[in-house]
Structures are given as C-alpha cells and as structure tokens.
N, C-alpha and C positions, 0 to 999 in steps of 0.2 A: 503493500499499500505507498502511497505517494503521500507524503504529510508536507508538502512543500506550499507556501503562500504565493497564490499569484498575484503578479504586480505586473499591471499593463506599461508597454513601454512606450516610449512618444512616437518611435519611428513605425510601429505597428498600429499605430491608431488610424482610424478614418474616421472624417466628420462630415454628417449627414447636413443636409438644408432642410428646414423647417420654413413654410410660409405661414405667419399668423395674422389673422385678419380683425384688426382692434373696433371696426365700426359694432357699435351698441356693447362692447365690453365694459367691464366695471375696471377701473383702473389699477387696484391692487390685487385683483384673481389674474388679470392679465401679465402682471410683474410677476408674480408669485408663480406661476406656468412658465414664463420665458426664462425666470433664473434658473429654476430645475434643469430646464434643458442645456442652458448655457454653462452650468457646473456638473452636467453629465451623471443628474440624480436619476434621471431617467432609464440610465443603461444599468446592466449585470455585471460591469466593471468597474462602477464608481470607484473612486479612489480621490480621497481628498487633497493630497498634495500634487497631483497630476491634472492639466488640465484636460478630461475627456471629454468635453462638451461638445455640442454641435454649432453650427451656425443658425442663425435666427434672422428672419426678415419680416419686419413687423410693416404693415401697409393700412392705409386710411386712418394715420395718427390723430387727424383733427377730427375725428367721430369717435374718440373715446368719450367714457362717462364715469362721473363720479356719484357717491350719493350723499345722501342726509344735507343737501345744501352749502356743499363745498366749493362749488363753482364761485360763492362768494364769500366763503369765509377762508379758505384756504390760500396761506401764502409761502413764499420760498424763499429763504435768508441764504445770501452768501457774502463774505467778505473780500474786501479788494487785496488787502494786506497794509492801507495805510491805516493811519491812527484815525479813529472814527470812520473807518471805511465800510461798516454794516449795512448793506443793501436789503430791500426788500423788493419781491414781486409779487402781486398777486396773480391768482391763477386764471383768471380771465384774461389778463394781460398778456401772458406767457402764452396760454391757447393761441390766441390771436397770432401771437408774431412768430412763435417757433414751438408747435405743438409737439414735435418730435422729441425737443428736451424733456417734455414733462414725463413719457414714458422712460425716458433715458435716465430720469433721476429716480424715477421709482423702482427700475429694476438694479440700477447701480446701489439705494437702500437694502436691496433684498439679497445680495449678494455677499459672500462670505469678505471681510475688512483683511484681506491677504495678499501676498504679492501678485497672486492668480488673477487679482480682480481686473486689473487693466489688460490683460491678456485676455480677460473673457469677455469684457465689453468690445474688443476689438470685433469678437465673431456677431456683435449684434448690427443689423442694418437698420433703420427706423424711415419711412418716408411718409411725406403728409397723404398723399393720395394712393391709389390704386397702380398707378406706375412709377416701377421699379428695373433697374438693368440687370435682373438677376433671375430671369425666365429659365436660361439654359441650365444652372444649377440645382432648380428645384426639381425633384420628382414628382411628376402629377399622383403615381401609383401610390403615394405613401400616406 
C-alpha cells in the first residue's frame, strides 16, 4: 500500500475557463462562487499553498444587484498614502463609472490574504457587458 501524500506540481496543472453571467446575481453570492473557483476549492486537488484555481470571465458587471438598500448605503474607502488621504466613494457612483471594480473588490475581499492573492486575481477578467475577447478559450460544453 502506497502511503504517500499527493501534492500537485505547477507544471502538471491545467486551468479551465469559466464564464459567469452577473446579470441579476447578488454581489456577495457571486463573489463567493467566483472566489472558490479562483482558489481551486471546487477541485479535488485543492492545495492551499499552490494556485490550482481556474480562470474566470465575468460578464454583465453593470447588471449586478445588492440587497437591503445597499444601493444607497454602501460606501467604499481607500487611502491615497498622503496625510488626511482617506477617500470615500458611494456604491451608486462607482457602479455608474466602473461596475467592474465593485465585483473585483468583493472577490478580492473573499480571497485568502496571502502571497497568492495577486496571482489569483490575475486569473479574473471582468467586463461591463456581454462582449469579451475570450470566446475561444471558454468551452461551451462545460
């Protein structure tokens, strides 16, 4: 009997492409689903210290929804790095200008805070509407 633990190696991994339509989806549920795909938790070979996740294309970012009146209440904060540089943006304003950034921030917040976070976010492609340049990579049968 072989009692060795299987560890996936970087050169033996293949990344699949997933297409996620954000039209009518709730922001938090979509972000949780996509973050699981990016980390590889939906695969049997999941390993926390190796990026075994797949690539994800999210379309219709401008049609994402939030619950319980967050359209008017939700606020995003960031710091410019200068003294007194705390800036805030309302959800409504960010959705009108950059709806992709809302989804990117939600997914980034659900990924583990480690060295693989940047690498996993590089596998995320978000588009405002249905048009995207990844038609050839996405398998229609999956």
